[in-house]
MARVO-727613 format. One record per atom (N, C-alpha, C, O, CB): x, y, z; residue number from 0. Coordinates in pm, 1 decimal. Glycine has a CB too. Example, Ala and Ser with C-alpha at 12.3 -4.5 7.8 and 13.67 -1.06 7.14 Angstrom:
<rs>
u | v | w | resi
1319.0 | -569.0 | 780.0 | 0 $
1230.0 | -450.0 | 780.0 | 0 $
1320.0 | -330.0 | 780.0 | 0 $
1423.6 | -331.9 | 846.5 | 0 $
1130.8 | -447.3 | 904.6 | 0 $
1285.0 | -225.0 | 708.0 | 1 $
1367.0 | -106.0 | 714.0 | 1 $
1290.0 | 3.0 | 787.0 | 1 $
1340.9 | 113.8 | 803.9 | 1 $
1408.4 | -59.8 | 572.5 | 1 $
</rs>
This chain:
<rs>
u | v | w | resi
83.5 | -117.3 | 0.0 | 0 $
0.0 | 0.0 | 0.0 | 0 $
88.6 | 124.4 | 0.0 | 0 $
180.3 | 134.9 | 81.4 | 0 $
-95.3 | -0.6 | 121.1 | 0 $
62.6 | 216.1 | -88.1 | 1 $
140.6 | 338.6 | -97.8 | 1 $
113.8 | 425.8 | 23.2 | 1 $
1.7 | 431.0 | 73.9 | 1 $
108.0 | 414.6 | -227.5 | 1 $
217.3 | 493.9 | 69.0 | 2 $
203.3 | 580.1 | 186.5 | 2 $
95.0 | 684.8 | 166.2 | 2 $
18.1 | 713.4 | 257.9 | 2 $
335.8 | 648.2 | 218.3 | 2 $
88.6 | 742.0 | 46.5 | 3 $
-10.9 | 846.2 | 22.6 | 3 $
-152.1 | 791.6 | 8.3 | 3 $
-247.3 | 869.4 | 1.8 | 3 $
25.2 | 923.4 | -100.5 | 3 $
-167.9 | 661.3 | 3.3 | 4 $
-302.2 | 605.0 | -7.6 | 4 $
-358.0 | 563.8 | 127.8 | 4 $
-468.3 | 509.6 | 135.2 | 4 $
-301.2 | 485.9 | -100.9 | 4 $
-283.3 | 588.7 | 235.0 | 5 $
-327.6 | 550.3 | 369.0 | 5 $
-412.5 | 661.1 | 430.6 | 5 $
-520.8 | 634.9 | 483.0 | 5 $
-206.5 | 519.1 | 459.3 | 5 $
-364.1 | 783.1 | 424.4 | 6 $
-432.1 | 897.4 | 486.3 | 6 $
-459.8 | 1002.0 | 379.7 | 6 $
-375.6 | 1030.2 | 294.6 | 6 $
-346.9 | 958.1 | 602.0 | 6 $
-578.9 | 1058.5 | 385.9 | 7 $
-618.8 | 1163.5 | 292.3 | 7 $
-653.4 | 1289.1 | 371.9 | 7 $
-725.7 | 1283.9 | 471.4 | 7 $
-739.9 | 1117.9 | 204.1 | 7 $
-600.3 | 1401.3 | 325.9 | 8 $
-635.9 | 1531.3 | 382.8 | 8 $
-697.1 | 1610.7 | 268.9 | 8 $
-628.2 | 1653.9 | 176.6 | 8 $
-510.5 | 1606.1 | 446.8 | 8 $
-827.6 | 1628.8 | 277.5 | 9 $
-902.5 | 1694.1 | 170.5 | 9 $
-1003.7 | 1788.7 | 234.9 | 9 $
-1084.7 | 1745.2 | 316.8 | 9 $
-973.9 | 1588.9 | 77.7 | 9 $
-1000.5 | 1915.2 | 199.8 | 10 $
-1095.0 | 2009.4 | 261.1 | 10 $
-1241.7 | 1972.3 | 238.1 | 10 $
-1329.7 | 2019.1 | 310.4 | 10 $
-1070.0 | 2148.2 | 207.4 | 10 $
-1267.8 | 1889.3 | 138.9 | 11 $
-1404.9 | 1846.3 | 110.3 | 11 $
-1448.2 | 1726.2 | 196.0 | 11 $
-1566.0 | 1690.5 | 198.3 | 11 $
-1417.9 | 1811.3 | -37.3 | 11 $
-1353.4 | 1665.1 | 265.4 | 12 $
-1383.3 | 1548.7 | 349.6 | 12 $
-1352.3 | 1585.3 | 493.8 | 12 $
-1236.7 | 1609.5 | 528.7 | 12 $
-1301.4 | 1422.4 | 304.7 | 12 $
-1454.3 | 1589.3 | 576.6 | 13 $
-1440.3 | 1619.1 | 718.8 | 13 $
-1359.9 | 1747.3 | 742.6 | 13 $
-1279.7 | 1754.6 | 835.7 | 13 $
-1373.7 | 1501.9 | 790.2 | 13 $
-1381.8 | 1847.0 | 658.6 | 14 $
-1316.9 | 1978.6 | 669.9 | 14 $
-1164.4 | 1971.3 | 673.8 | 14 $
-1099.4 | 2054.0 | 737.7 | 14 $
-1365.9 | 2048.8 | 793.8 | 14 $
-1107.9 | 1872.0 | 605.3 | 15 $
-962.8 | 1860.9 | 597.6 | 15 $
-898.3 | 1780.7 | 709.0 | 15 $
-775.7 | 1773.6 | 716.5 | 15 $
-904.5 | 1995.0 | 596.8 | 15 $
-978.0 | 1720.4 | 795.2 | 16 $
-924.1 | 1633.9 | 900.5 | 16 $
-859.1 | 1512.8 | 835.0 | 16 $
-918.8 | 1453.4 | 745.2 | 16 $
-1035.9 | 1589.8 | 1001.1 | 16 $
-739.0 | 1474.4 | 876.7 | 17 $
-677.0 | 1354.5 | 818.7 | 17 $
-764.1 | 1231.1 | 843.6 | 17 $
-794.0 | 1196.7 | 958.0 | 17 $
-535.6 | 1332.6 | 877.6 | 17 $
-804.0 | 1165.4 | 734.4 | 18 $
-892.4 | 1049.0 | 741.5 | 18 $
-829.2 | 930.2 | 670.3 | 18 $
-742.4 | 945.9 | 584.4 | 18 $
-1030.0 | 1081.3 | 679.9 | 18 $
-874.4 | 811.9 | 707.6 | 19 $
-832.2 | 693.4 | 634.6 | 19 $
-883.1 | 706.0 | 491.6 | 19 $
-998.1 | 743.7 | 468.7 | 19 $
-885.0 | 562.4 | 702.4 | 19 $
-797.4 | 674.6 | 396.5 | 20 $
-833.1 | 686.1 | 254.7 | 20 $
-959.3 | 606.8 | 224.0 | 20 $
-974.6 | 492.6 | 267.3 | 20 $
-717.5 | 637.6 | 165.7 | 20 $
-1048.8 | 668.8 | 149.2 | 21 $
-1172.0 | 602.7 | 107.8 | 21 $
-1280.0 | 600.3 | 214.2 | 21 $
-1383.9 | 536.8 | 196.6 | 21 $
-1142.1 | 463.9 | 66.5 | 21 $
-1255.2 | 670.3 | 326.5 | 22 $
-1353.6 | 673.7 | 435.1 | 22 $
-1370.2 | 816.9 | 483.7 | 22 $
-1305.2 | 909.4 | 434.9 | 22 $
-1310.7 | 580.7 | 552.3 | 22 $
-1457.9 | 832.2 | 580.1 | 23 $
-1473.3 | 959.2 | 649.7 | 23 $
-1434.2 | 941.1 | 796.3 | 23 $
-1480.1 | 1015.3 | 883.2 | 23 $
-1618.9 | 1012.1 | 637.3 | 23 $
-1349.5 | 842.3 | 822.6 | 24 $
-1307.5 | 810.7 | 959.0 | 24 $
-1173.2 | 878.4 | 986.0 | 24 $
-1073.4 | 844.7 | 922.2 | 24 $
-1297.6 | 656.0 | 980.6 | 24 $
-1169.6 | 973.2 | 1079.5 | 25 $
-1043.3 | 1038.6 | 1112.7 | 25 $
-942.5 | 938.6 | 1171.6 | 25 $
-979.3 | 850.9 | 1249.7 | 25 $
-1068.0 | 1153.6 | 1211.7 | 25 $
-816.1 | 953.0 | 1133.3 | 26 $
-713.1 | 865.0 | 1188.5 | 26 $
-698.8 | 887.6 | 1338.5 | 26 $
-658.4 | 796.6 | 1411.0 | 26 $
-578.1 | 888.1 | 1117.8 | 26 $
-730.7 | 1004.9 | 1384.9 | 27 $
-725.6 | 1036.0 | 1528.6 | 27 $
-815.6 | 940.7 | 1607.6 | 27 $
-787.3 | 909.8 | 1723.3 | 27 $
-768.2 | 1183.0 | 1554.0 | 27 $
-922.4 | 895.1 | 1545.7 | 28 $
-1014.4 | 804.6 | 1614.3 | 28 $
-944.4 | 674.7 | 1651.7 | 28 $
-964.6 | 623.3 | 1761.8 | 28 $
-1136.8 | 775.5 | 1526.5 | 28 $
-862.7 | 620.9 | 1561.9 | 29 $
-787.8 | 499.1 | 1594.2 | 29 $
-690.9 | 526.5 | 1708.5 | 29 $
-679.2 | 445.9 | 1800.8 | 29 $
-711.4 | 446.7 | 1470.0 | 29 $
-622.7 | 638.0 | 1702.8 | 30 $
-529.4 | 671.8 | 1810.3 | 30 $
-602.3 | 688.3 | 1943.4 | 30 $
-551.5 | 646.3 | 2047.3 | 30 $
-452.8 | 800.2 | 1776.1 | 30 $
-719.7 | 748.4 | 1941.1 | 31 $
-799.2 | 762.7 | 2063.1 | 31 $
-838.4 | 626.7 | 2119.7 | 31 $
-834.0 | 606.1 | 2241.0 | 31 $
-924.5 | 846.0 | 2035.5 | 31 $
-876.5 | 534.7 | 2032.9 | 32 $
-911.9 | 399.3 | 2077.0 | 32 $
-793.3 | 333.3 | 2145.6 | 32 $
-806.7 | 276.8 | 2254.2 | 32 $
-959.1 | 313.5 | 1957.8 | 32 $
-678.1 | 340.6 | 2082.2 | 33 $
-559.1 | 275.7 | 2138.3 | 33 $
-518.7 | 342.3 | 2269.6 | 33 $
-486.4 | 274.0 | 2366.8 | 33 $
-441.9 | 280.7 | 2037.7 | 33 $
-520.6 | 474.8 | 2272.4 | 34 $
-487.1 | 547.6 | 2395.3 | 34 $
-583.9 | 513.7 | 2508.4 | 34 $
-546.0 | 514.2 | 2625.5 | 34 $
-488.0 | 698.7 | 2369.4 | 34 $
-707.8 | 484.6 | 2473.2 | 35 $
-810.1 | 450.9 | 2572.1 | 35 $
-807.2 | 304.9 | 2616.0 | 35 $
-890.4 | 262.2 | 2696.1 | 35 $
-945.3 | 482.9 | 2517.0 | 35 $
-711.3 | 228.3 | 2563.5 | 36 $
-699.2 | 88.7 | 2604.0 | 36 $
-780.7 | -8.8 | 2521.5 | 36 $
-787.6 | -127.6 | 2553.0 | 36 $
-738.4 | 75.5 | 2744.7 | 36 $
-842.2 | 41.4 | 2416.2 | 37 $
-920.6 | -45.8 | 2329.0 | 37 $
-827.8 | -115.4 | 2229.4 | 37 $
-715.6 | -70.7 | 2205.6 | 37 $
-1030.5 | 35.0 | 2254.3 | 37 $
-875.3 | -223.2 | 2172.9 | 38 $
-795.2 | -299.0 | 2077.2 | 38 $
-823.1 | -253.4 | 1933.9 | 38 $
-920.7 | -183.8 | 1906.2 | 38 $
-823.4 | -449.1 | 2091.5 | 38 $
-735.0 | -294.8 | 1845.0 | 39 $
-756.0 | -269.1 | 1702.8 | 39 $
-885.5 | -335.4 | 1656.8 | 39 $
-959.8 | -278.4 | 1576.9 | 39 $
-636.2 | -320.3 | 1619.3 | 39 $
-912.3 | -455.0 | 1706.7 | 40 $
-1036.2 | -524.3 | 1670.0 | 40 $
-1159.7 | -445.5 | 1712.6 | 40 $
-1258.3 | -439.8 | 1639.1 | 40 $
-1039.6 | -663.6 | 1732.9 | 40 $
-1154.5 | -384.5 | 1831.5 | 41 $
-1266.8 | -301.5 | 1877.0 | 41 $
-1289.6 | -185.6 | 1780.4 | 41 $
-1402.9 | -156.4 | 1742.1 | 41 $
-1240.7 | -247.7 | 2019.9 | 41 $
-1180.6 | -120.4 | 1742.0 | 42 $
-1190.2 | -9.0 | 1647.2 | 42 $
-1250.4 | -55.3 | 1514.9 | 42 $
-1343.2 | 6.6 | 1462.9 | 42 $
-1051.7 | 53.4 | 1623.2 | 42 $
-1197.1 | -164.3 | 1461.2 | 43 $
-1243.8 | -213.7 | 1331.4 | 43 $
-1390.1 | -256.3 | 1336.3 | 43 $
-1462.2 | -243.0 | 1237.5 | 43 $
-1157.7 | -330.8 | 1285.5 | 43 $
-1433.6 | -306.9 | 1449.9 | 44 $
-1574.1 | -346.1 | 1464.7 | 44 $
-1665.6 | -223.7 | 1460.0 | 44 $
-1774.6 | -228.4 | 1403.0 | 44 $
-1595.0 | -422.9 | 1596.8 | 44 $
-1619.8 | -114.6 | 1520.5 | 45 $
-1700.4 | 7.7 | 1523.9 | 45 $
-1692.9 | 88.3 | 1393.8 | 45 $
-1782.6 | 167.0 | 1363.8 | 45 $
-1655.9 | 94.7 | 1639.4 | 45 $
-1586.0 | 68.1 | 1317.3 | 46 $
-1565.9 | 144.3 | 1193.4 | 46 $
-1536.1 | 47.8 | 1078.5 | 46 $
-1422.2 | 38.8 | 1032.8 | 46 $
-1450.0 | 247.7 | 1209.7 | 46 $
-1637.0 | -23.2 | 1032.5 | 47 $
-1616.8 | -127.3 | 931.5 | 47 $
-1569.4 | -75.9 | 794.7 | 47 $
-1528.0 | -155.4 | 710.2 | 47 $
-1744.2 | -202.5 | 913.2 | 47 $
-1574.9 | 54.2 | 772.5 | 48 $
-1526.0 | 106.3 | 645.2 | 48 $
-1373.5 | 111.2 | 641.3 | 48 $
-1314.6 | 127.5 | 534.5 | 48 $
-1583.1 | 245.3 | 619.8 | 48 $
-1309.3 | 97.1 | 757.7 | 49 $
-1163.2 | 93.4 | 765.1 | 49 $
-1120.5 | -53.6 | 767.1 | 49 $
-1159.7 | -129.1 | 856.1 | 49 $
-1109.5 | 170.7 | 892.4 | 49 $
-1041.7 | -92.2 | 670.4 | 50 $
-995.1 | -231.5 | 665.4 | 50 $
-878.5 | -250.8 | 761.8 | 50 $
-808.7 | -155.6 | 796.6 | 50 $
-952.8 | -270.6 | 521.0 | 50 $
-858.9 | -373.9 | 804.0 | 51 $
-745.5 | -406.9 | 890.3 | 51 $
-614.5 | -367.6 | 821.1 | 51 $
-524.0 | -312.6 | 883.9 | 51 $
-745.5 | -558.4 | 925.5 | 51 $
-606.0 | -396.5 | 691.8 | 52 $
-485.5 | -364.7 | 614.6 | 52 $
-456.2 | -214.9 | 617.6 | 52 $
-340.9 | -174.6 | 632.6 | 52 $
-500.9 | -412.2 | 469.4 | 52 $
-559.0 | -133.0 | 603.7 | 53 $
-543.3 | 11.7 | 604.4 | 53 $
-501.4 | 61.1 | 742.9 | 53 $
-412.8 | 145.8 | 754.2 | 53 $
-673.6 | 79.7 | 560.8 | 53 $
-563.5 | 9.6 | 846.6 | 54 $
-529.6 | 51.4 | 983.1 | 54 $
-385.6 | 14.1 | 1017.3 | 54 $
-312.8 | 94.3 | 1075.8 | 54 $
-626.2 | -12.5 | 1084.5 | 54 $
-344.9 | -106.2 | 981.4 | 55 $
-208.3 | -149.8 | 1009.7 | 55 $
-108.4 | -68.4 | 927.6 | 55 $
-1.5 | -33.1 | 977.5 | 55 $
-192.2 | -300.4 | 980.1 | 55 $
-141.9 | -39.0 | 803.8 | 56 $
-53.6 | 43.8 | 721.2 | 56 $
-34.9 | 181.2 | 784.7 | 56 $
75.8 | 235.1 | 783.9 | 56 $
-110.4 | 58.1 | 578.4 | 56 $
-141.0 | 237.8 | 839.0 | 57 $
-130.7 | 367.2 | 906.9 | 57 $
-39.9 | 356.8 | 1028.6 | 57 $
47.4 | 441.4 | 1048.3 | 57 $
-269.8 | 417.5 | 948.8 | 57 $
-59.6 | 254.5 | 1110.0 | 58 $
22.3 | 237.8 | 1229.8 | 58 $
169.6 | 216.9 | 1194.2 | 58 $
258.1 | 270.5 | 1260.9 | 58 $
-28.9 | 119.7 | 1312.7 | 58 $
195.0 | 140.2 | 1090.6 | 59 $
333.1 | 118.8 | 1046.6 | 59 $
394.6 | 248.7 | 996.4 | 59 $
509.8 | 279.3 | 1027.4 | 59 $
338.7 | 11.8 | 936.4 | 59 $
318.5 | 324.7 | 919.4 | 60 $
367.2 | 452.3 | 866.5 | 60 $
395.4 | 549.8 | 981.9 | 60 $
497.5 | 618.6 | 981.1 | 60 $
263.8 | 513.5 | 767.3 | 60 $
306.1 | 555.9 | 1079.9 | 61 $
325.8 | 645.1 | 1194.6 | 61 $
448.2 | 601.7 | 1275.4 | 61 $
526.0 | 685.8 | 1320.6 | 61 $
199.8 | 646.8 | 1284.7 | 61 $
464.8 | 473.1 | 1293.2 | 62 $
579.1 | 421.1 | 1367.5 | 62 $
710.2 | 455.0 | 1297.3 | 62 $
804.7 | 501.3 | 1361.2 | 62 $
566.6 | 269.8 | 1385.5 | 62 $
716.5 | 432.3 | 1167.6 | 63 $
837.9 | 462.7 | 1091.5 | 63 $
870.7 | 612.2 | 1098.6 | 63 $
986.9 | 650.5 | 1111.9 | 63 $
821.7 | 418.6 | 944.5 | 63 $
769.0 | 694.4 | 1089.8 | 64 $
788.6 | 838.5 | 1095.3 | 64 $
842.4 | 881.4 | 1232.2 | 64 $
933.8 | 963.3 | 1241.2 | 64 $
657.1 | 911.0 | 1064.8 | 64 $
785.8 | 826.2 | 1335.6 | 65 $
828.2 | 859.9 | 1471.2 | 65 $
971.4 | 812.8 | 1496.7 | 65 $
1053.2 | 887.7 | 1550.1 | 65 $
732.5 | 797.6 | 1574.2 | 65 $
1001.1 | 689.5 | 1458.8 | 66 $
1134.2 | 634.0 | 1482.5 | 66 $
1240.9 | 701.0 | 1397.9 | 66 $
1356.0 | 711.4 | 1440.2 | 66 $
1134.1 | 485.8 | 1455.4 | 66 $
1204.4 | 746.4 | 1279.2 | 67 $
1299.9 | 813.8 | 1191.1 | 67 $
1342.4 | 949.5 | 1249.0 | 67 $
1454.6 | 994.7 | 1226.3 | 67 $
1238.7 | 832.9 | 1050.9 | 67 $
1253.4 | 1012.9 | 1322.8 | 68 $
1284.7 | 1144.0 | 1377.9 | 68 $
1347.7 | 1135.7 | 1516.3 | 68 $
1385.7 | 1237.8 | 1573.6 | 68 $
1160.0 | 1227.9 | 1384.1 | 68 $
1358.9 | 1013.9 | 1570.5 | 69 $
1415.5 | 998.2 | 1706.4 | 69 $
1565.7 | 997.3 | 1704.7 | 69 $
1628.5 | 985.0 | 1809.8 | 69 $
1365.7 | 870.3 | 1771.0 | 69 $
</rs>
């Protein structure tokens, strides 16, 4: 999956909030779930428009970005 196909920032979608590509689900929502102690499965159950592959690609991309700047 291409990095640019994971997250979309478009002023026409959720007023430019970063969302999972092809959805209206903000990526912040996944981070909130994880921060709140919820599992990836819980998130995916509540937001079926986000595929497991897409969520994992986002987490991998965020991890690489964070570790690269450390």
